[in-house]
Biopython code that builds the backbone (N, CA, C, O; Angstrom):
import numpy as np
from Bio.PDB.StructureBuilder import StructureBuilder

atoms = [
    (1, "VAL", "N", (107.803, 100.081, 109.551)),
    (1, "VAL", "CA", (107.012, 100.361, 110.434)),
    (1, "VAL", "C", (106.494, 101.095, 111.339)),
    (1, "VAL", "O", (106.700, 100.570, 112.433)),
    (2, "SER", "N", (105.905, 102.080, 111.430)),
    (2, "SER", "CA", (105.579, 103.211, 112.435)),
    (2, "SER", "C", (104.566, 103.446, 112.809)),
    (2, "SER", "O", (103.475, 103.276, 112.263)),
    (3, "THR", "N", (104.822, 103.866, 113.793)),
    (3, "THR", "CA", (103.474, 104.460, 114.955)),
    (3, "THR", "C", (103.288, 106.233, 114.321)),
    (3, "THR", "O", (102.289, 106.843, 114.701)),
    (4, "LYS", "N", (104.026, 106.759, 113.626)),
    (4, "LYS", "CA", (103.552, 108.014, 112.904)),
    (4, "LYS", "C", (104.279, 108.482, 112.049)),
    (4, "LYS", "O", (105.496, 108.299, 112.069)),
    (5, "LEU", "N", (103.772, 109.059, 111.291)),
    (5, "LEU", "CA", (104.565, 109.952, 110.133)),
    (5, "LEU", "C", (105.716, 110.846, 110.548)),
    (5, "LEU", "O", (105.350, 111.690, 111.365)),
    (6, "ASN", "N", (107.393, 110.932, 110.129)),
    (6, "ASN", "CA", (107.727, 111.352, 110.477)),
    (6, "ASN", "C", (108.674, 111.519, 108.786)),
    (6, "ASN", "O", (108.529, 110.906, 107.728)),
    (7, "ARG", "N", (109.874, 112.916, 109.301)),
    (7, "ARG", "CA", (110.307, 113.309, 107.961)),
    (7, "ARG", "C", (110.820, 112.317, 107.070)),
    (7, "ARG", "O", (110.764, 112.497, 105.853)),
    (8, "SER", "N", (111.368, 111.173, 107.623)),
    (8, "SER", "CA", (112.330, 110.107, 106.905)),
    (8, "SER", "C", (111.608, 109.650, 106.162)),
    (8, "SER", "O", (112.127, 109.280, 105.109)),
    (9, "HIS", "N", (110.297, 109.472, 106.294)),
    (9, "HIS", "CA", (109.379, 109.008, 104.884)),
    (9, "HIS", "C", (108.897, 109.595, 103.956)),
    (9, "HIS", "O", (108.033, 109.083, 103.244)),
    (10, "ALA", "N", (109.437, 110.985, 103.753)),
    (10, "ALA", "CA", (109.071, 111.524, 102.781)),
    (10, "ALA", "C", (110.544, 111.752, 101.905)),
    (10, "ALA", "O", (110.478, 112.083, 100.722)),
    (11, "VAL", "N", (111.602, 111.591, 102.444)),
    (11, "VAL", "CA", (112.959, 112.457, 101.752)),
    (11, "VAL", "C", (113.719, 111.047, 101.649)),
    (11, "VAL", "O", (114.853, 111.195, 101.192)),
    (12, "THR", "N", (113.456, 109.979, 101.894)),
    (12, "THR", "CA", (114.459, 108.870, 101.986)),
    (12, "THR", "C", (114.111, 107.996, 100.572)),
    (12, "THR", "O", (113.046, 107.383, 100.512)),
    (13, "GLY", "N", (114.997, 107.975, 99.524)),
    (13, "GLY", "CA", (114.581, 107.211, 98.214)),
    (13, "GLY", "C", (113.586, 107.503, 97.255)),
    (13, "GLY", "O", (113.307, 108.700, 97.180)),
    (14, "THR", "N", (113.024, 106.805, 96.564)),
    (14, "THR", "CA", (112.101, 107.662, 95.554)),
    (14, "THR", "C", (110.706, 106.588, 95.927)),
    (14, "THR", "O", (109.657, 106.981, 95.416)),
    (15, "ARG", "N", (110.599, 105.209, 96.811)),
    (15, "ARG", "CA", (109.534, 104.467, 97.009)),
    (15, "ARG", "C", (109.743, 104.668, 98.717)),
    (15, "ARG", "O", (110.845, 104.884, 99.222)),
    (16, "ALA", "N", (108.760, 104.579, 99.311)),
    (16, "ALA", "CA", (108.487, 103.778, 100.703)),
    (16, "ALA", "C", (107.072, 103.090, 101.210)),
    (16, "ALA", "O", (105.924, 103.519, 101.098)),
    (17, "LEU", "N", (107.462, 102.126, 101.682)),
    (17, "LEU", "CA", (106.196, 101.405, 102.411)),
    (17, "LEU", "C", (105.995, 101.647, 103.480)),
    (17, "LEU", "O", (106.912, 101.319, 104.234)),
    (18, "ILE", "N", (104.862, 102.264, 104.086)),
    (18, "ILE", "CA", (104.940, 102.672, 105.252)),
    (18, "ILE", "C", (103.800, 101.389, 105.718)),
    (18, "ILE", "O", (102.833, 100.963, 105.088)),
    (19, "LEU", "N", (104.147, 101.124, 106.589)),
    (19, "LEU", "CA", (102.981, 99.963, 107.702)),
    (19, "LEU", "C", (102.800, 100.621, 108.929)),
    (19, "LEU", "O", (103.489, 100.099, 109.804)),
    (20, "PRO", "N", (102.246, 101.407, 109.252)),
    (20, "PRO", "CA", (101.082, 102.189, 110.619)),
    (20, "PRO", "C", (100.943, 100.663, 111.364)),
    (20, "PRO", "O", (100.558, 99.578, 110.929)),
    (21, "THR", "N", (101.530, 101.178, 112.926)),
    (21, "THR", "CA", (101.367, 100.081, 113.960)),
    (21, "THR", "C", (100.929, 100.178, 114.974)),
    (21, "THR", "O", (100.498, 101.331, 114.980)),
    (22, "LEU", "N", (100.692, 99.685, 116.033)),
    (22, "LEU", "CA", (100.125, 100.622, 117.222)),
    (22, "LEU", "C", (100.828, 101.379, 117.995)),
    (22, "LEU", "O", (101.833, 101.406, 117.284)),
    (23, "GLY", "N", (101.060, 101.923, 118.755)),
    (23, "GLY", "CA", (101.528, 102.797, 119.749)),
    (23, "GLY", "C", (102.112, 101.786, 120.770)),
    (23, "GLY", "O", (102.040, 100.565, 120.636)),
    (24, "ARG", "N", (102.678, 102.411, 121.768)),
    (24, "ARG", "CA", (102.758, 101.839, 122.948)),
    (24, "ARG", "C", (101.804, 102.048, 123.723)),
    (24, "ARG", "O", (101.487, 101.302, 124.650)),
    (25, "THR", "N", (101.212, 103.169, 123.391)),
    (25, "THR", "CA", (99.964, 103.453, 125.086)),
    (25, "THR", "C", (98.535, 103.118, 124.199)),
    (25, "THR", "O", (97.466, 103.626, 124.538)),
    (26, "ASP", "N", (98.651, 102.196, 123.020)),
    (26, "ASP", "CA", (97.332, 101.505, 122.504)),
    (26, "ASP", "C", (97.039, 99.926, 123.213)),
    (26, "ASP", "O", (97.914, 99.271, 123.781)),
    (27, "LYS", "N", (95.670, 99.512, 123.044)),
    (27, "LYS", "CA", (95.597, 98.538, 123.805)),
    (27, "LYS", "C", (96.343, 97.297, 123.112)),
    (27, "LYS", "O", (97.003, 97.918, 122.279)),
    (28, "ASP", "N", (96.665, 95.952, 122.916)),
    (28, "ASP", "CA", (96.556, 95.297, 121.957)),
    (28, "ASP", "C", (96.452, 94.232, 122.673)),
    (28, "ASP", "O", (97.390, 94.070, 123.454)),
    (29, "VAL", "N", (95.171, 92.989, 122.690)),
    (29, "VAL", "CA", (94.847, 92.343, 123.129)),
    (29, "VAL", "C", (94.528, 91.058, 122.165)),
    (29, "VAL", "O", (93.488, 90.996, 121.509)),
    (30, "GLN", "N", (95.511, 90.060, 122.151)),
    (30, "GLN", "CA", (95.468, 88.570, 121.823)),
    (30, "GLN", "C", (95.365, 87.479, 122.104)),
    (30, "GLN", "O", (95.762, 87.063, 123.193)),
    (31, "ALA", "N", (94.790, 86.697, 121.181)),
    (31, "ALA", "CA", (95.149, 85.261, 122.021)),
    (31, "ALA", "C", (95.605, 85.006, 123.219)),
    (31, "ALA", "O", (94.903, 84.854, 124.218)),
    (32, "GLY", "N", (97.036, 84.940, 123.159)),
    (32, "GLY", "CA", (97.340, 85.135, 124.654)),
    (32, "GLY", "C", (97.171, 86.054, 125.544)),
    (32, "GLY", "O", (98.016, 85.856, 126.417)),
    (33, "GLY", "N", (96.492, 87.013, 125.812)),
    (33, "GLY", "CA", (95.842, 87.944, 126.588)),
    (33, "GLY", "C", (96.347, 89.099, 126.324)),
    (33, "GLY", "O", (96.236, 89.374, 125.130)),
    (34, "LYS", "N", (96.872, 89.915, 126.965)),
    (34, "LYS", "CA", (96.955, 91.883, 127.007)),
    (34, "LYS", "C", (98.480, 91.739, 127.145)),
    (34, "LYS", "O", (99.190, 91.261, 128.030)),
    (35, "GLN", "N", (98.812, 92.500, 125.590)),
    (35, "GLN", "CA", (100.486, 92.497, 125.236)),
    (35, "GLN", "C", (100.761, 93.346, 125.831)),
    (35, "GLN", "O", (99.860, 93.979, 126.383)),
    (36, "PHE", "N", (102.617, 93.882, 126.042)),
    (36, "PHE", "CA", (102.679, 94.503, 126.246)),
    (36, "PHE", "C", (103.904, 95.288, 125.894)),
    (36, "PHE", "O", (104.788, 94.444, 126.045)),
    (37, "VAL", "N", (104.473, 96.370, 125.525)),
    (37, "VAL", "CA", (106.180, 96.485, 125.099)),
    (37, "VAL", "C", (107.193, 96.682, 126.263)),
    (37, "VAL", "O", (107.025, 96.822, 127.474)),
    (38, "THR", "N", (108.022, 96.654, 125.677)),
    (38, "THR", "CA", (109.346, 96.602, 126.610)),
    (38, "THR", "C", (109.989, 98.102, 126.158)),
    (38, "THR", "O", (110.259, 98.375, 124.989)),
    (39, "VAL", "N", (110.182, 99.012, 127.286)),
    (39, "VAL", "CA", (110.803, 100.406, 126.902)),
    (39, "VAL", "C", (112.070, 101.123, 127.929)),
    (39, "VAL", "O", (111.933, 101.373, 129.127)),
    (40, "GLU", "N", (113.199, 101.343, 127.175)),
    (40, "GLU", "CA", (114.263, 101.867, 127.848)),
    (40, "GLU", "C", (113.826, 103.037, 128.367)),
    (40, "GLU", "O", (113.092, 103.813, 127.754)),
    (41, "ASP", "N", (114.351, 103.254, 129.768)),
    (41, "ASP", "CA", (114.614, 104.442, 130.452)),
    (41, "ASP", "C", (115.524, 105.169, 130.099)),
    (41, "ASP", "O", (116.179, 104.644, 129.199)),
    (42, "SER", "N", (116.106, 106.790, 130.584)),
    (42, "SER", "CA", (117.513, 107.132, 130.237)),
    (42, "SER", "C", (118.165, 106.705, 131.656)),
    (42, "SER", "O", (118.951, 107.505, 132.163)),
    (43, "MET", "N", (117.956, 105.803, 132.156)),
    (43, "MET", "CA", (119.021, 104.903, 133.505)),
    (43, "MET", "C", (119.477, 103.834, 132.503)),
    (43, "MET", "O", (120.571, 103.318, 132.730)),
    (44, "GLY", "N", (118.690, 103.373, 131.275)),
    (44, "GLY", "CA", (119.129, 101.653, 130.598)),
    (44, "GLY", "C", (118.369, 101.008, 131.358)),
    (44, "GLY", "O", (118.614, 99.808, 131.237)),
    (45, "MET", "N", (117.216, 101.290, 132.397)),
    (45, "MET", "CA", (116.344, 100.233, 132.761)),
    (45, "MET", "C", (116.046, 99.909, 131.883)),
    (45, "MET", "O", (116.320, 100.675, 130.960)),
    (46, "VAL", "N", (115.303, 98.611, 131.504)),
    (46, "VAL", "CA", (114.093, 98.098, 130.932)),
    (46, "VAL", "C", (112.277, 97.775, 131.727)),
    (46, "VAL", "O", (111.929, 97.141, 132.723)),
    (47, "HIS", "N", (111.499, 98.580, 130.679)),
    (47, "HIS", "CA", (110.549, 98.191, 131.674)),
    (47, "HIS", "C", (109.271, 98.146, 130.801)),
    (47, "HIS", "O", (109.070, 98.758, 129.752)),
    (48, "ALA", "N", (108.071, 96.898, 131.761)),
    (48, "ALA", "CA", (106.990, 96.489, 130.484)),
    (48, "ALA", "C", (105.941, 97.956, 130.657)),
    (48, "ALA", "O", (105.520, 98.572, 131.636)),
    (49, "SER", "N", (105.803, 98.109, 129.270)),
    (49, "SER", "CA", (104.677, 98.970, 129.005)),
    (49, "SER", "C", (103.367, 98.752, 128.702)),
    (49, "SER", "O", (103.293, 98.680, 127.475)),
    (50, "ARG", "N", (102.357, 98.620, 129.175)),
    (50, "ARG", "CA", (101.332, 98.311, 128.174)),
    (50, "ARG", "C", (100.230, 99.173, 128.162)),
    (50, "ARG", "O", (99.641, 99.435, 129.210)),
    (51, "GLY", "N", (99.842, 99.708, 126.927)),
    (51, "GLY", "CA", (98.854, 100.433, 126.816)),
    (51, "GLY", "C", (97.488, 100.502, 127.116)),
    (51, "GLY", "O", (96.995, 99.374, 127.074)),
    (52, "ASN", "N", (96.628, 101.429, 127.420)),
    (52, "ASN", "CA", (95.283, 101.596, 127.943)),
    (52, "ASN", "C", (94.497, 102.445, 127.444)),
    (52, "ASN", "O", (93.476, 102.856, 127.995)),
    (53, "LEU", "N", (95.093, 102.922, 125.873)),
    (53, "LEU", "CA", (94.481, 103.753, 124.740)),
    (53, "LEU", "C", (93.304, 102.700, 123.710)),
    (53, "LEU", "O", (93.596, 101.567, 123.326)),
    (54, "THR", "N", (92.355, 103.204, 123.498)),
    (54, "THR", "CA", (91.602, 102.352, 122.106)),
    (54, "THR", "C", (92.421, 102.505, 120.827)),
    (54, "THR", "O", (92.503, 103.658, 120.403)),
    (55, "PRO", "N", (93.014, 101.587, 120.169)),
    (55, "PRO", "CA", (93.499, 102.284, 118.912)),
    (55, "PRO", "C", (92.605, 102.669, 117.914)),
    (55, "PRO", "O", (91.458, 102.238, 117.796)),
    (56, "ALA", "N", (93.422, 103.892, 116.845)),
    (56, "ALA", "CA", (92.672, 104.589, 116.257)),
    (56, "ALA", "C", (91.820, 103.921, 115.127)),
    (56, "ALA", "O", (90.744, 104.246, 114.625)),
    (57, "SER", "N", (92.926, 102.565, 114.832)),
    (57, "SER", "CA", (91.416, 101.521, 113.772)),
    (57, "SER", "C", (91.517, 100.414, 114.628)),
    (57, "SER", "O", (92.169, 100.261, 115.661)),
    (58, "PRO", "N", (90.765, 99.676, 114.025)),
    (58, "PRO", "CA", (90.354, 98.163, 114.597)),
    (58, "PRO", "C", (91.589, 97.511, 113.501)),
    (58, "PRO", "O", (91.882, 96.316, 113.562)),
    (59, "HIS", "N", (92.134, 98.280, 112.692)),
    (59, "HIS", "CA", (92.927, 97.539, 111.504)),
    (59, "HIS", "C", (94.477, 97.428, 111.911)),
    (59, "HIS", "O", (95.195, 96.633, 111.304)),
    (60, "LEU", "N", (95.058, 98.345, 113.091)),
    (60, "LEU", "CA", (95.785, 98.291, 113.252)),
    (60, "LEU", "C", (96.648, 97.320, 113.880)),
    (60, "LEU", "O", (96.092, 96.428, 114.520)),
    (61, "LEU", "N", (97.772, 97.331, 113.820)),
    (61, "LEU", "CA", (98.263, 95.567, 114.344)),
    (61, "LEU", "C", (99.926, 95.801, 114.917)),
    (61, "LEU", "O", (100.831, 96.366, 114.303)),
    (62, "SER", "N", (99.978, 95.253, 116.112)),
    (62, "SER", "CA", (101.249, 95.057, 116.668)),
    (62, "SER", "C", (102.410, 94.540, 115.388)),
    (62, "SER", "O", (102.294, 93.667, 114.528)),
    (63, "GLU", "N", (103.944, 95.831, 115.807)),
    (63, "GLU", "CA", (105.046, 95.452, 115.340)),
    (63, "GLU", "C", (104.791, 93.941, 114.938)),
    (63, "GLU", "O", (104.346, 93.660, 113.826)),
    (64, "PRO", "N", (105.087, 92.988, 115.881)),
    (64, "PRO", "CA", (105.204, 91.549, 116.395)),
    (64, "PRO", "C", (103.931, 90.690, 115.176)),
    (64, "PRO", "O", (103.930, 89.516, 114.807)),
    (65, "ALA", "N", (103.380, 91.332, 114.967)),
    (65, "ALA", "CA", (102.206, 90.986, 113.888)),
    (65, "ALA", "C", (102.607, 91.248, 112.805)),
    (65, "ALA", "O", (102.542, 90.375, 111.940)),
    (66, "ILE", "N", (103.045, 92.280, 112.558)),
    (66, "ILE", "CA", (102.936, 92.923, 111.413)),
    (66, "ILE", "C", (103.936, 92.054, 110.782)),
    (66, "ILE", "O", (103.361, 91.267, 110.031)),
    (67, "ILE", "N", (105.513, 91.846, 110.795)),
    (67, "ILE", "CA", (106.637, 91.254, 111.292)),
    (67, "ILE", "C", (106.121, 89.452, 110.407)),
    (67, "ILE", "O", (106.304, 88.903, 109.320)),
    (68, "ALA", "N", (105.548, 89.200, 111.492)),
    (68, "ALA", "CA", (105.026, 87.679, 111.498)),
    (68, "ALA", "C", (104.241, 87.475, 110.373)),
    (68, "ALA", "O", (104.227, 86.381, 109.810)),
    (69, "ARG", "N", (103.371, 88.735, 109.864)),
    (69, "ARG", "CA", (102.515, 88.201, 108.809)),
    (69, "ARG", "C", (103.422, 87.837, 107.642)),
    (69, "ARG", "O", (103.417, 86.780, 107.011)),
    (70, "LEU", "N", (104.234, 88.944, 107.462)),
    (70, "LEU", "CA", (105.185, 89.280, 106.375)),
    (70, "LEU", "C", (106.226, 88.139, 106.161)),
    (70, "LEU", "O", (106.681, 87.878, 105.048)),
    (71, "ALA", "N", (106.630, 87.367, 107.486)),
    (71, "ALA", "CA", (107.325, 86.535, 107.273)),
    (71, "ALA", "C", (106.496, 85.008, 106.691)),
    (71, "ALA", "O", (107.137, 84.249, 105.964)),
    (72, "ARG", "N", (105.391, 84.749, 106.991)),
    (72, "ARG", "CA", (104.603, 83.885, 107.004)),
    (72, "ARG", "C", (104.714, 84.149, 104.771)),
    (72, "ARG", "O", (105.210, 83.352, 103.975)),
    (73, "ALA", "N", (104.146, 85.314, 104.506)),
    (73, "ALA", "CA", (103.972, 85.732, 103.530)),
    (73, "ALA", "C", (104.773, 85.394, 102.446)),
    (73, "ALA", "O", (104.469, 84.824, 101.399)),
    (74, "VAL", "N", (106.433, 86.065, 103.061)),
    (74, "VAL", "CA", (107.893, 85.600, 102.231)),
    (74, "VAL", "C", (108.021, 84.274, 102.488)),
    (74, "VAL", "O", (107.522, 83.645, 101.555)),
    (75, "LEU", "N", (108.503, 83.496, 103.407)),
    (75, "LEU", "CA", (108.540, 82.307, 103.581)),
    (75, "LEU", "C", (107.879, 81.136, 103.584)),
    (75, "LEU", "O", (108.622, 80.155, 103.606)),
    (76, "GLY", "N", (106.446, 80.865, 103.566)),
    (76, "GLY", "CA", (105.598, 80.280, 102.743)),
    (76, "GLY", "C", (105.707, 79.683, 104.212)),
    (76, "GLY", "O", (106.009, 80.170, 105.301)),
    (77, "ALA", "N", (105.199, 77.973, 103.622)),
    (77, "ALA", "CA", (104.896, 77.196, 104.512)),
    (77, "ALA", "C", (106.144, 75.906, 104.477)),
    (77, "ALA", "O", (106.023, 74.733, 104.829)),
    (78, "GLY", "N", (107.358, 76.625, 103.911)),
    (78, "GLY", "CA", (108.714, 75.741, 104.568)),
    (78, "GLY", "C", (109.324, 76.233, 105.495)),
    (78, "GLY", "O", (110.416, 75.678, 105.614)),
    (79, "SER", "N", (109.066, 77.456, 106.641)),
    (79, "SER", "CA", (109.353, 77.720, 107.479)),
    (79, "SER", "C", (109.246, 76.498, 108.675)),
    (79, "SER", "O", (108.482, 75.540, 108.796)),
    (80, "ARG", "N", (110.284, 76.959, 109.424)),
    (80, "ARG", "CA", (109.891, 76.019, 110.242)),
    (80, "ARG", "C", (109.715, 76.387, 111.762)),
    (80, "ARG", "O", (109.681, 75.741, 112.809)),
    (81, "THR", "N", (109.580, 78.207, 111.282)),
    (81, "THR", "CA", (109.587, 78.533, 112.625)),
    (81, "THR", "C", (107.238, 79.048, 112.434)),
    (81, "THR", "O", (106.500, 79.318, 111.487)),
    (82, "ASP", "N", (107.037, 78.885, 114.101)),
    (82, "ASP", "CA", (105.448, 78.982, 113.528)),
    (82, "ASP", "C", (105.300, 80.886, 114.404)),
    (82, "ASP", "O", (105.242, 81.416, 115.514)),
    (83, "TRP", "N", (105.305, 81.224, 112.928)),
    (83, "TRP", "CA", (104.634, 82.599, 113.472)),
    (83, "TRP", "C", (103.318, 82.879, 113.389)),
    (83, "TRP", "O", (102.846, 83.958, 113.749)),
    (84, "GLU", "N", (102.870, 82.241, 113.069)),
    (84, "GLU", "CA", (101.610, 82.355, 114.042)),
    (84, "GLU", "C", (101.230, 82.684, 115.760)),
    (84, "GLU", "O", (100.738, 83.493, 116.547)),
    (85, "ALA", "N", (101.805, 81.529, 115.628)),
    (85, "ALA", "CA", (102.068, 81.756, 117.208)),
    (85, "ALA", "C", (102.939, 83.463, 118.179)),
    (85, "ALA", "O", (102.657, 84.172, 119.145)),
    (86, "PHE", "N", (103.678, 83.408, 117.480)),
    (86, "PHE", "CA", (104.409, 84.885, 117.640)),
    (86, "PHE", "C", (103.482, 85.930, 117.216)),
    (86, "PHE", "O", (103.931, 87.074, 117.291)),
    (87, "GLU", "N", (102.061, 85.764, 116.707)),
    (87, "GLU", "CA", (101.295, 86.443, 116.267)),
    (87, "GLU", "C", (100.279, 86.671, 117.412)),
    (87, "GLU", "O", (99.767, 87.738, 117.754)),
    (88, "ARG", "N", (100.140, 85.702, 117.818)),
    (88, "ARG", "CA", (98.461, 85.389, 119.127)),
    (88, "ARG", "C", (99.522, 85.824, 120.309)),
    (88, "ARG", "O", (98.937, 86.484, 121.168)),
    (89, "ASP", "N", (100.645, 85.673, 120.534)),
    (89, "ASP", "CA", (101.503, 85.995, 121.822)),
    (89, "ASP", "C", (102.551, 87.047, 121.440)),
    (89, "ASP", "O", (103.345, 87.463, 122.284)),
]
sb = StructureBuilder()
sb.init_structure("model")
sb.init_model(0)
sb.init_chain("A")
sb.init_seg("    ")
for serial, (resi, resn, name, xyz) in enumerate(atoms, 1):
    if name == "N":
        sb.init_residue(resn, " ", resi, " ")
    sb.init_atom(name, np.array(xyz, "f"), 0.0, 1.0, " ", f" {name:<3s}", serial, name[0])
structure = sb.get_structure()
């Protein structure tokens, strides 16, 4: 899950699955409202960061949405975790 292509995508192993995601400066609005990510500064303090840029594509998803969709696809209906709720909020 990457916000941009980097060298390790091209040199690691024989196959790679690159899943582009929203960057921390991109807007992410879900059913639960405008989302934010947390970032750690050089002093170890964690802050919320809310994007204000229009994403490069309407098809880009947030990292939590990607993970939730993968979990639903792999674990199926047998999972007791509400992955759709994670994706919505």
